C-alpha positions as CSV (number, residue, x, y, z in Angstrom):
1,M,-8.4,-24.5,-6.6
2,K,-6.8,-24.5,-10.5
3,R,-3.3,-23.9,-11.6
4,V,-2.3,-20.3,-11.3
5,T,-2.5,-18.0,-14.8
6,G,-1.6,-14.8,-15.9
7,E,0.7,-12.2,-15.8
8,I,2.1,-13.1,-12.3
9,K,4.7,-10.8,-10.8
10,K,5.5,-11.8,-7.2
11,Y,6.7,-8.8,-5.3
12,D,9.2,-8.8,-2.0
13,L,8.1,-6.8,0.6
14,L,11.0,-4.8,1.6
15,L,12.9,-5.4,5.2
16,P,15.9,-4.1,6.6
17,I,18.5,-6.8,6.0
18,D,19.0,-9.8,8.6
19,L,16.1,-8.4,10.1
20,E,14.4,-11.6,12.3
21,G,12.7,-12.4,15.1
22,T,9.4,-11.7,16.9
23,F,7.8,-8.7,16.8
24,N,3.7,-8.1,18.5
25,F,1.8,-5.1,17.4
26,G,-1.0,-5.3,19.8
27,N,-2.5,-6.9,22.5
28,K,-3.5,-10.3,21.1
29,K,-1.3,-13.2,20.7
30,S,-2.8,-13.3,17.6
31,S,-0.5,-9.8,16.8
32,I,2.6,-11.2,17.1
33,V,4.7,-11.1,13.5
34,K,7.3,-13.5,12.9
35,I,9.9,-13.1,10.8
36,E,12.6,-15.9,9.7
37,K,14.7,-17.1,7.3
38,N,13.8,-20.3,5.0
39,S,16.1,-23.6,4.3
40,A,17.2,-20.8,1.1
41,G,18.1,-18.3,3.0
42,E,15.2,-15.7,2.2
43,Q,13.5,-13.8,4.9
44,L,9.6,-14.7,5.4
45,V,7.0,-12.8,6.9
46,I,4.5,-15.2,9.1
47,L,1.4,-12.8,9.3
48,P,-1.2,-13.8,11.5
49,Y,-4.3,-11.8,10.5
50,E,-5.1,-8.9,8.2
51,S,-4.8,-6.1,10.6
52,S,-1.6,-6.7,11.7
53,L,0.1,-6.0,8.0
54,E,-0.6,-2.4,8.4
55,E,0.7,-1.7,12.1
56,F,3.7,-4.0,10.5
57,A,4.2,-1.9,7.7
58,R,4.4,1.2,9.1
59,W,6.9,0.0,11.3
60,I,9.2,-1.7,8.5
61,T,8.5,1.9,6.9
62,I,10.0,3.9,9.8
63,Q,12.8,1.4,10.2
64,L,13.8,1.4,6.6
65,N,14.2,5.0,6.1
66,K,16.2,6.0,9.3
67,S,18.8,3.5,7.8
68,E,18.6,5.3,4.8
69,H,19.7,8.9,6.2
70,D,22.1,7.7,8.9
71,G,19.4,7.3,11.5
72,K,17.2,10.7,11.0
73,L,13.6,10.4,9.7
74,I,13.4,13.0,6.3
75,C,10.4,14.1,5.2
76,P,9.8,13.8,1.4
77,L,7.0,16.8,1.2
78,C,9.8,19.4,2.9
79,G,13.4,18.0,3.0
80,G,13.0,18.4,7.0
81,I,14.5,16.2,9.8
82,I,11.0,14.6,11.4
83,E,11.2,14.6,14.9
84,C,9.5,12.0,17.4
85,G,5.7,13.8,18.6
86,N,5.5,15.2,14.7
87,M,5.6,12.0,13.0
88,N,2.7,10.6,10.2
89,I,3.0,7.4,7.8
90,D,1.3,8.0,4.4
91,H,0.7,6.7,1.4
92,V,2.1,7.4,-2.2
93,V,-0.9,6.2,-3.9
94,P,-3.0,7.4,-1.7
95,R,-5.9,4.7,-0.4
96,A,-8.7,6.9,-2.0
97,L,-7.0,5.7,-5.6
98,G,-5.9,1.9,-4.4
99,G,-3.1,2.8,-2.5
100,I,-2.0,-0.4,0.0
101,S,0.2,-0.6,3.3
102,I,3.2,-2.1,2.1
103,P,6.4,-0.7,3.6
104,G,8.3,2.1,1.6
105,R,12.0,3.1,1.7
106,C,12.1,6.9,1.0
107,H,15.7,8.4,-0.2
108,S,15.5,12.3,-0.5
109,E,17.9,14.8,-1.8
110,Y,18.6,18.1,-2.8
111,I,20.3,18.6,-6.5
112,D,20.6,22.3,-7.4
113,G,18.5,23.4,-4.7
114,E,15.3,21.2,-5.6
115,L,14.3,18.4,-3.5
116,I,14.4,15.5,-5.2
117,C,12.8,12.1,-3.7
118,T,13.5,8.0,-5.1
119,V,10.3,5.9,-3.7
120,E,10.1,2.7,-3.1
121,G,7.0,0.7,-2.2
122,N,3.6,2.5,-0.8
123,L,4.3,4.2,2.1
124,I,6.6,7.1,3.9
125,V,7.5,8.9,6.6
126,T,6.1,12.9,6.9
127,H,5.6,15.8,9.7
128,C,2.2,15.8,10.5
129,R,1.5,18.6,9.3
130,C,2.9,18.1,5.8
131,N,0.9,14.8,5.7
132,C,-2.2,17.0,6.6
133,K,-1.9,19.7,3.3
134,K,-1.0,16.9,1.1
135,G,-4.3,15.4,2.1
136,C,-6.0,12.9,-0.6
137,N,-3.1,13.9,-3.6
138,S,-0.9,11.5,-4.8
139,L,3.1,12.7,-3.4
140,K,3.1,13.3,-7.3
141,T,0.6,15.9,-7.4
142,T,1.8,17.2,-3.7
143,L,5.3,17.7,-5.0
144,E,4.7,19.5,-8.4
145,S,2.1,21.5,-6.3
146,K,5.1,22.5,-3.6
147,K,6.8,23.3,-7.0
148,M,3.9,25.9,-8.4
149,K,3.6,27.4,-4.9
150,E,7.5,28.2,-5.0
151,N,7.2,29.9,-8.6
152,G,4.7,31.9,-7.0
153,I,1.4,30.1,-8.8
154,S,-1.8,31.0,-7.4
155,E,-3.7,28.7,-4.4
156,F,-6.7,28.8,-7.0
157,E,-4.4,27.7,-9.6
158,I,-3.1,25.2,-7.6
159,T,-6.3,23.8,-6.1
160,K,-7.0,23.7,-10.1
161,F,-4.5,21.8,-11.0
162,Q,-5.1,19.2,-8.0
163,K,-8.4,18.4,-9.2
164,K,-7.6,18.4,-12.6
165,Q,-4.8,15.4,-11.6
166,R,-7.3,13.4,-9.5
167,K,-9.9,13.4,-12.7
168,E,-6.6,12.1,-14.8
169,D,-5.9,9.7,-11.8
170,I,-9.2,8.1,-11.9
171,K,-9.4,7.7,-15.6
172,R,-5.6,5.7,-15.6
173,L,-7.5,3.4,-12.8
174,E,-10.5,2.9,-14.9
175,C,-8.3,2.1,-17.4
176,N,-5.5,0.1,-16.0
177,K,-7.0,-0.8,-12.9
178,T,-4.4,0.4,-10.8
179,L,-2.2,3.4,-10.0
180,L,0.6,1.1,-8.3
181,P,3.8,0.7,-10.0
182,D,3.6,-2.2,-12.5
183,E,6.0,-4.3,-11.0
184,M,4.1,-4.8,-8.0
185,I,1.3,-5.8,-9.9
186,S,0.1,-9.2,-11.1
187,T,-2.9,-10.1,-12.7
188,I,-4.7,-13.6,-12.7
189,P,-8.3,-14.8,-12.3
190,L,-10.5,-14.1,-9.9
191,S,-10.9,-18.0,-9.1
192,C,-7.2,-18.3,-8.2
193,I,-7.5,-16.9,-4.9
194,K,-7.6,-18.4,-1.9
195,V,-9.9,-17.1,1.1
196,N,-10.0,-20.2,3.2
197,G,-7.6,-18.7,5.8
198,R,-10.0,-16.1,6.4
199,K,-12.1,-16.9,9.3
200,G,-15.4,-15.5,8.8
201,V,-14.7,-14.2,5.5
202,G,-17.9,-13.6,2.9
203,R,-20.1,-13.6,6.2
204,G,-22.3,-10.2,6.3
205,Y,-19.3,-8.7,3.9
206,R,-22.6,-6.3,2.4
207,K,-22.9,-4.9,6.1
208,S,-19.4,-3.3,5.8
209,S,-19.1,0.4,5.8
210,K,-16.7,-0.3,3.1
211,Y,-19.3,-2.3,0.5
212,S,-21.4,0.6,-0.4
213,T,-18.1,2.8,-0.9
214,Y,-16.2,0.5,-3.0
215,S,-19.9,-0.6,-5.2
216,R,-20.1,3.1,-5.6
217,F,-17.0,3.4,-6.8
218,F,-17.3,-0.1,-9.2
219,K,-20.4,1.0,-10.8
220,K,-18.9,4.5,-11.8
221,H,-15.3,2.8,-13.0
222,G,-15.6,-0.4,-13.5
223,V,-12.6,-1.2,-10.1
224,V,-12.5,-1.3,-6.7
225,N,-10.2,1.4,-5.3
226,D,-8.8,-0.6,-2.9
227,T,-6.0,-3.2,-4.1
228,I,-6.2,-6.9,-3.3
229,I,-3.4,-7.9,-1.4
230,L,-2.2,-11.7,-1.3
231,D,0.4,-14.1,0.3
232,R,2.6,-16.4,-1.7
233,T,0.2,-19.5,-2.2
234,Y,-2.2,-17.0,-3.4
235,E,-3.8,-16.4,-0.2
236,L,-6.4,-13.5,0.4
237,I,-4.5,-10.8,3.1
238,H,-6.2,-8.0,2.4
239,G,-9.2,-6.8,-0.3
240,A,-11.9,-9.2,0.9
241,V,-14.8,-6.8,0.5
242,G,-13.2,-5.9,-3.4
243,Y,-12.7,-10.0,-3.7
244,Y,-16.7,-10.1,-3.0
245,I,-17.7,-7.4,-4.9
246,Y,-15.5,-8.9,-7.8
247,K,-17.1,-11.8,-7.3
248,E,-21.0,-10.8,-7.7
249,N,-20.3,-8.9,-10.6
250,N,-18.9,-11.8,-12.2
251,V,-15.5,-10.4,-13.0
252,Q,-12.7,-13.3,-14.3
253,D,-9.1,-11.6,-13.9
254,I,-8.7,-8.9,-11.2
255,K,-5.1,-7.1,-10.7
256,C,-3.4,-7.7,-7.6
257,V,-0.2,-7.7,-5.2
258,I,1.2,-11.0,-4.4
259,L,4.0,-10.7,-1.3
260,N,6.2,-13.5,-2.4
261,N,8.4,-13.3,0.8
262,V,4.9,-13.3,3.6
263,I,2.7,-16.2,4.4
264,F,-0.8,-14.9,6.0
265,N,-2.6,-17.0,8.9
266,Y,0.7,-19.6,9.8
267,T,-0.9,-20.2,13.0
268,R,-3.9,-21.6,11.9
269,R,-2.3,-23.7,9.0
């Protein structure tokens, strides 16, 4: 592998302070995620396989948001307290527009009667009903739509506004190749990505249901709507199908998220 060049911004996965231990997010030994500290005192996540990232990120998001509001979960879409059994995890930037499942922390408070949300990361905890209403809109569009409704704007005009915002989001995605915050995004040569730790990667990826969806989106917009995620050593954690679509279309440089405090596939190293 050649030396990694480009605009590199390694992003630290959000974690509760001093969290350490072994966490099992499935029935298999390969579902175990470890959090440990290295010699420099940094928290490192040892991630065994791709699907555990999402389960782990969802669990971390709940812990982060409980600590943000004194043990309570506050819905950023309506401002209400979330009770057990009425909880959902949602994406700030939706998956359909390249949003990824990495832990998020949201601080919600009313200022002069208006609900203000400050979000880090890309996952939030919401009520189930609020998540359904949000649909595939971004958090920003959803909050603006809510404000329009409170001001007496008709549902027809709100739907029209949401469609317009989605078109604008897709245009931004075509231009910037991502809708995620700048501090998360690196630009590196595709050839610098390591896939050797992924058992079976590249075998029959064209048969994947994701392949046809992402290929159509790429042909239309010049970008795959599934952001690639790498660990601190540039090994592929998420986005294998997108990686191969870029590769078969001879894309040289890609936008991705590099998780500085994550080591992927530790058990096979």
